[in-house]
N, C-alpha and C positions, 0 to 999 in steps of 0.2 A: 782917469788918473794916469799920468805918464809913468812909463816903466823906469825905475830908478837908474838902470844901467845905460839908458839912452845917452847920458852925458859922460860916459866913461872915456877918459883920455888915454888909458893904457891900451896896449895891444898884445900881439902874440909874443913879442920879445919879452915883455914883463911876465907873461904867463909862464913861458919856458924858464925864465930866470928864477922864479919862485920854485918851480918844480926841481930844477937842478940844485938849487940851494938846499931844499928839503932832503932830496936824495943824497946829496953830498954829505950833509950832517949825519944822515942815517948810516951811510957807509963808514964814515970815520967814527961813528958812535961805537962800532965794534972794537975800536982801539982804546978810546978814552972813557966809554960808558962804564965798563966794569970797575975802573978806578974810582969814578964818581959814586957808583953804587956802593962800593966797599967803604968809601969815606962816610957816606950817609948812614950806613949800617953801623959802622964803628962808633959814630957819635950818637947813636940811638934815635936817629930821625926816621929811619926805615927799618922794617924787619927784614931779615935775610931770606925772604921767600921768593919763589918764581913770580908770584903775583906782584909783589912790590917792585921787582926788577922790570916786569912788563909795564906797570903803571909809570915808573920813572921814564921809560922810553917813550911812552905816549905823551907825557908832559913835556919832554924835550921837543918832540915833534910838534906839539901844540904851540909852544912858544915860538919856534922857528917859522911855522906856517903863518900864524896870525901876525907875527911881527913883520915878516917879509911882505905880506899883502898890504898891511897898513903903510909900510915905508914906501912901497912903489906907488900905491894908489893916492895916499894923502900927501906925502912929502915930495916924492919925485914928480908925480903927475899933477899935483895940486888939486885933486878932486875933493869934494866933501864926503863925509862919512855916509851920507844918504845914497851916493852913487854906488855903494857896495850893497845896497839893499837893507841897511840898518835903519829902517824907517818905522814910523808909528804903525800900530796894528790894532784893529778893532777886535773885540771879543768874538764877533760873528766870523770874521776872517780867520781867526785862530782856530775856532771850532771846525769850520768848514774845510779849510785847507791844511791846517796843522794836524789836528786830531783825525779828521776824515782822511787826509792824505796819508797819515801814518798807518792807519788801519788798512787802507788800500795797498800800501807798500808791503806791509807785513803779510797780507794774504797772498799777494803776487809772488813775493820772494819765497814764502813757505811752499807754495805750489811748485815753483821752479826748483826748489831744493829737493822736494820729493821726486820730481821727474828726473833730476840729475842722478839721484841715488839709484833709481831704477835703471837708467842708462849706463851709469858708471858705478857699479857696486863697491869698488875699491877706491872711492873718491877720497883723496887725502884730506884730513881735517884741517880747518883753519887754525892759525896760531892762537886765536882767542879760545877756540875749543880746547886746545891743549892746555892753556893756562887755567881754564875752568876746572879741568881734571885735577889740578894741583891745589885748589882752594881747600884750606884747612879749617875754616870757620865761616859761619854765616856773616859775621861782621866783615871779614875779608871779601866775601862775595858782594856785599852791599857797596863797599868802596869801589871794587872793580866795576860793578854795574853802573855806578855814577860816572865813572870815567868814560865808559864806552857809550853811555846813553845821553850824557850831558856835555862833557868836555870835548871828546873826539868829534861828535857831529857838528859842533859849532865851527871848529877849525875847517872841517871838510866842506861845509856849506858856504862859509865865507870865501874859501878859495874856488871851489868848483862851480857854485852857482853865482856868488856875488862877484867873483873876479874873472872866471873863465867863460861862463855862459854869455855875458854881454859882448865879449869879443867876437864870438861866432854869430850871435844873434844880430848884432848891428851890421854885420857884413853880409849875412846870408839869409836873414829872416828867422822867424820864430821856429818853424818846423825843422829846417836844416840846422839851426843853432842848437835846438834841443837834442837832435839826433847826434850831432858831432860832439857836443859837450858831454852827452851821456856815454858815448863811445870812449871819450877821453877819460871819463870817470872810471869806466870799467877797466881800461887798460892800465891806468895809473896805479891800480892796486897790485899789479904784478902777480895775479892769480889766474893763470890761463883756464883753470877748471871752472871758475866762477865769473869770468869776464862778461859773458852774455847776460846773466841775471843782474849783475852790477850795472852794466850799461843800461839795461831796462829801467833799473831804479833811478839812474842818473837822468834819464829822459823824463820820467814821472816827476822827479824833484824839480827839474827845470820848468816844466809846465805848471807846477804848483807855484813856483816863484813868479812866473809870467802872470798867473791869474791873481795871486794875492798881493803882488808888488812888494813883498817883504821877505827878507831872508829868515826872519824869525819863524815863519810858518814852515819853511824847509827844515830849519833846525828842530822844531817840534816834531815834524813828521819823521825825520831821520832818527831822532832820539827815541821816539816811540817804537819804531821798527827795530832798532838795535836792542832796546830794553826788553821788548817782548821776546825776541829771539834768545837773548841771554837767559831770561827766566825759563824758557822752554828747555834749553840745553841743560841748565843747572838742575832743575827739579825732575826732569824726565830721564835724562841719560846718566847723570853723574851723582846726584844727591837726591834720590827720589823720596827721602823722608820729608 
């Protein structure tokens, strides 16, 4: 079966354009985001908690990322949606690469996290960890978990694996493409403390895409990894009841 991104017509210009657009919205969100949040809270559409504010920011990022990828890939470059890896998926592929890959990612990143804590005892917490500490109810936690394990992974996999990986892969081959796209994934999170384990995760996810020929397996693996980590942080460190 042909790799979906073989026929990708976009290139590094479009990859950087999406990244600049997402970060540009993120930077300006500091100015107009609080007003939007206050408006939604005032009309009763959101609760005025840190978790709700965090979720709103994630949803804005999701819309910009997914929208920009679709615009550049489908409208500007006239590709089909299959070129982004949004292809059919067999149950066997889903179990082998989606679930199996998610378990592998979870174990690898958990081990890397334990090692980093030993090497850097004062490791700064991630923003997600800080938000978890402010959760006031189990219902709020469930909504937060759905965002970080379902919504956020789809946007990241569509961009980093469906959009970015084919650009490197088609020019440099599978191995170099996986390594470079993984490094890009790690650095794009702007977290120097976790850039290496994130880059490793990016390489694994690129190889999952290469083997399964579907972004849906990467989405499942990424979501399983995020969800498992969220459950561990919540029940072990913040709300052990």
